[in-house]
N, C-alpha and C positions, 0 to 999 in steps of 0.2 A: 627715596625714603632715607631718613637719617637713622643710622644704626647706632642707637644709644644703649648703654648698659641699662638693664631693667631697674637698677638701683638709682640711677642718676636723677630722675625726677621724682622719686618716691621716698627717699630715705628720710627718716625722722619726721614724717608728717603726722604721726599718731596724735601729737598734742595739738595739732592745728586744723586737721580736717574737721569740717563742720557740715551739718545737714541743714536743710532749710525747711521750715514748717510754717511759713507765713504767707500772707496774701500777696507778698511781693513777687512770688514765683509766677512766671508766665505759664498759664495752663491752656492757652488758646490752641486751636487746631493749626497745625503746620501744613503748608502747601507741599505735600508729598503724596505720590500715588503708589498703588500696588498693582501688579500685573501678574496673572498666572503664566508660568513658563513651563516649557517641556511638557506640553499637554498630552503627548502620546506616550510618555514614559510612566509606567506603572511600578511604583516601589512601595512595598508595604512598610509602614512606619519608618519613613525616612528621618534619620536622627542626626546625621552630619552632612553638611554641604561644605566642600572645601576645594582647594587647588593644590598643585604640587610645587608651585613657584619655580617651574623649570622652563618657562618660556613657551610652553605648549598651549596655554590658556584653556586646558581641559577642565571640566567640572567633574568632581568625584562626589557621589552621594552614597552614604552608607545606610543600610537598613538595620534596624535594631535586631533583626533575626539573624544577621551574620553575613550578609552579602554586600559587597562594595561595588557600586555601578560606576561606569565611566561614560561620559558623553561629551560631544563637542559643545562649546559655549555658543549655542544657537537657541534662542528663545523658542523656536518652533520645532525643536528636536523631537523626533517621533520614536526614537529607539535608543537603547543604551547597550553597552557591552558589560560583561561581568569581569571586573578587575580582580576581585578576590572573593572566594566562596568558602567560608568556614562555618556555615550554618550547622553542620553536623557536630561541631564542637561547642556551640553556643547554647546556653540555657535561655529560653524565652517562653513565657506563658502570659496570655492576655490578662489573666487574673493576678499576675505578679509582674506588672509591667515596668518595674524599676530594675529588672535584670535584662541581660542581653548584651549586644554590642553597643556600648555606650559612648565610646570616644575613639577618635582617630586623628593622627597627626603625621604629616610628612616631615622627614628630617630636613633641616635647613639646607643641607647639601645633597638633597635628593637627586638633583641632576647628575651628581658625580657618584653617589654611593647607592642610589636606588632603594633607600630604606624607608619603610612605612611602619608606624607604631599603632597598635590596636589595644584598646582596653575592653575586655569582655568578661562576662560571667561564664565560667568553664563548666563543662559536663564532667570533667575529670575528677572533680571533688565537690562535695556539697557546699553551697553557700560560699563560693570562692571566686574572687575577681583576679584576673590575670592581665598583666601588661606584657605584650610580646612585640618583638621586632620581626618584620617580614622583609623580603628582598624581591625586587622586580625580576622577572624572567630575563635571562640573558638573550633569549631569542625573540621576545615579544614585549615591547614597551607598554602594551596595553594589558599586561597580565602580571599579577604578583604570584610568585611560586608559593603555594600553601605549604609545601614541604620545607620551606626555608625558615619556618618559625623558630625563633630563639626566645625563650621565656626570660623576661627581664625581672619581673617582680610578681609574687603571688600574695594576695591579701585575703585572709580569712574574714568572713563577715558573720556576725551573730544572727542576722535576719536577712530577709530577701529585699527589704527596701532600704532607701537612703544609701545607695552605692556611689553617689556622685557620678563621676565618669568622664569629666572633661580632661583631656590631656592636650597640652599646647607647648610649643617651644617658645622661649623668651628670646629677646634680642641678644642675650648672653650665650645662646646655644644650648641652654639647659632645658630639660623636659620637666614641666610643671604638671602635677597631678592633683585634681580636686577629689577628695574622698569625703563621703558623708559620715555621719556619726555612727553608722552601723545599723540604724533602723529601730523598728517598732515605733514608739512615740515618746517624746520627751527626753530622749537620751538616757534610758534607764541604767546604763553602765557608766555614765558620766565620762564618756570618751572625749567629748569636746574640750574638756579641761585637763585631760590626761596626756602629758607629753611622752609617756611610755608606750603609747599606741599610735599607729599611723591614722586611725580613724578620727574623723572630725577635724581634719587638717588638710593643708596643701603641701605636697612634697615637692622637692626640687632635686632632680637626679642628673648626673652626668652619664649619658648613655654612650659616650665615645670612649670611655675608659672603664676599668673595673677594679674594685678593691678585692682583696683576697676573700674568697668564698661568696662573692656577689657577681652578678652579671652587669653591674653598673658601679659607678664610683659615687661616694658621697662628697659633694663639693666642699672643700675645706673652709669656704667662707659662708657656709650655711649657719644660721644663727645659733643652733643648739649643739653644734659639733663639740665633742669633748665633755659634755655634761653626762653624768651618770644617771640622772633622772629624766633623760629625754632621748628620743630617737633622732639621730643626726640628719635623717632625710627631711625632717620637718622644716618648712619655710615659714609657715604661719598656721595658726590653729584657732580653736573656738568657733568653728563653723558647723552648721547643722546639716545642710545638704545642698551645696552649691549646684544649681542646675544652669550651667554654662558660665564659663569665665573666658576672657579673651584679652589679648594684649592689643593696646592701641598701636597700630603699625607705625605711627609717626613718633610718639613720645615714649613708648615702652611701658606705660602704666598698665597694671593688671586690674581689670574690672571683673566683678563677680556678682551674680544674682543669687542670693541665698534664700532658699524656700523656708517660710515660717512654719511654726507649729500650730498655734491657736489664734493669734491675733494679727501678726505683722509680717509683711514681706519686706526685704531690704536689698539695697545695692551697696556694695563695698568696694573700696580701692584697697587692694591687697598689698601689704607692706612686709618687708623682711622682719621676721620675729614678732609680727603683730598678733594680738589676742583679740578675737572678735566677739567674745563674751558668752557664746552658747555653752551650757544651757542655763547659766545664771541670768543671761539677758536674751531677749528676743527683740530684734531691732534696737531701739533706744530705751527699752523698758525692761524692768525686772520681770523675769519669767516665773510665774507662780508654780511652785513645786520644783524649781531648779536647785542647783547645787549651792554651795556656800558662796557668800559675797566675795567678789574679786575686785581688784583695782587695776587701773591702767589698761582698760579695754579700749578698743578703737570703735567708735560709733559709725554707723553707716552714713553715707552722704545723702541717702534718700530712703524713706520707708513709706509704706502705705498699708492701711488696715484691711481686715477681712470684712468688717461691718462698719460702714461709715456712719450709721445711726448712733452708735455707741462710742466710737473712737474719733478723735479729731482728725481732720484730713485736709489736704490742699486740693482744691479743684474738684472735690467729690470723688477722687480716685479710690477704687477699692478692687479687691480680687481675692484669690485664694492660693495662687501658685505662680511665682515669678519665673519667667524664662529669660535668662540673661542673654545679651546680644553682643554688639560690637560698636565701637566708635567709628562712625562713617568717615572714610578717607577716600572715597571714590571721586570720580570727576563728573559723573552724569547729573548729579543733583546738587547744584551749587549752593542752595540754601540749607543743606543738611550737613555740611562739613563741620566736623568736631562734635556733633551730637552723638550721645550714646543711645542707640536704638535697642529697645527691649520690649517685652510684652508680658501680659498675664495669661497663663494657660486657660484659666476658667472663664474669665470675662472675654478673652479673645481680643482685647484692645491693645494696640501698638502705641508706644510712646517714644518720644525723642527728648532726651534729658541733656541739659547743658550745665556743666560744672565750671564755675569760674575759679581758676586756680589762684588768682590774685586775691579775690575776696574770700576764698576758701569756703564757698557756699554754692549750693545748687540754685540757679537763677531761672531755669526753664524746665518744665516737664510737660511737653505739648503732645497732644494726641495726633495720631496719623490715621486718616480715614481708611477703613478696611472692612472686609466682610465679617469680621469678628469670629472667625474660626479659631479653635484652639491652636496655639503656636507651640510646636514641640521644640524647635531649635532654630537658631540663626546660623548663617555662614557667609563667607566672602568668596568671591572669585579672585583671580590674580590681580585684577585691576582695582580691587577694593569695593566693588559693587556688592550690595547686600541682598541676601535671600532668606526666606524662612520656610519652614516645613510644617505640615499639618498631619494629624493622625490618619486622615482619609487618603493620604498620599499626594495631595495637591501641593505643589511648590510655587511660591510666589517670589517676585523680585520687586524691590523698591525702585520706583521710577520718578521722574519729575512730575510734580502735580500740575493739574490743568487750571 
């Protein structure tokens, strides 16, 4: 894996990134299969699948309710161990299912420092998200010590929905945090275009150092550092509710699926200092009832409508809630390399999207045959193979097609 700066392939693409909305896009089915794995492991609302990048090849699956499970990377695994249990600290209610344990990321140097980061809705204060650091037990490598918690950041939320929740380390060693606009509907507080709030943005934090009065440091090369009208933690803004973002492990590009409000779902390449337009824009379109007109927004590289009967579309794609995924860099599926795999939660359809960086356009958005169950989240194992989770607890793995 080439260790590139996250900026090296993505700087100053705002003026050149383009989306594709023409019949030239290949929308045919791609020869990729899906297979249910870990059939004996029962996890309620599995929301994160990941690995520790420590050479152990273990799989870690987090439940939205606040329990992190650990199991061997064996497709027939029948049981798991509890890696971390903070269910007593986590707010979750099926009727308010955008709260809970929403994100998890292992430190890039986990093998040496044993640090795990969790994003969750805390019971210690109403409508509040917390990002905390935990440390592995000194006596058991299969256990995180719950008493080791060190709170990094506390984020007040005006409503229970649109909490975002993905946290991920970039190739630069910084922790990136996707925050929703704070909720309700239509961004009533106009948080998406307000650089004085963290909400509606992506943060970039240095968790290996700390500034005075903070449990982290604001990287000096963050785009809004030093501005009186902005929070220095912000890396990009103008997003509604990113539901899953991920770094391409080969190139360092940061991909995000941003859930739409009324009409459009979108896929974005996140850039330093970028403004993605919410709530003035939804996808590539003006949002009715949004804030004042703005300039220099970055358009998505792909969008699809909620209603294909009234909105133009490519290949008949439609849905209601995008689930962002990963660029496939595994070895098992040779014809999937370099495709961004994502899904729509409502339609349950999986897609493989190819973006041509030379043409600066999406050239393929192909369907992956599946059972069309709602897709909650995607994840990778240490080798780059892809998994996805479903609300019923079933976990699937992408495999070569037949």
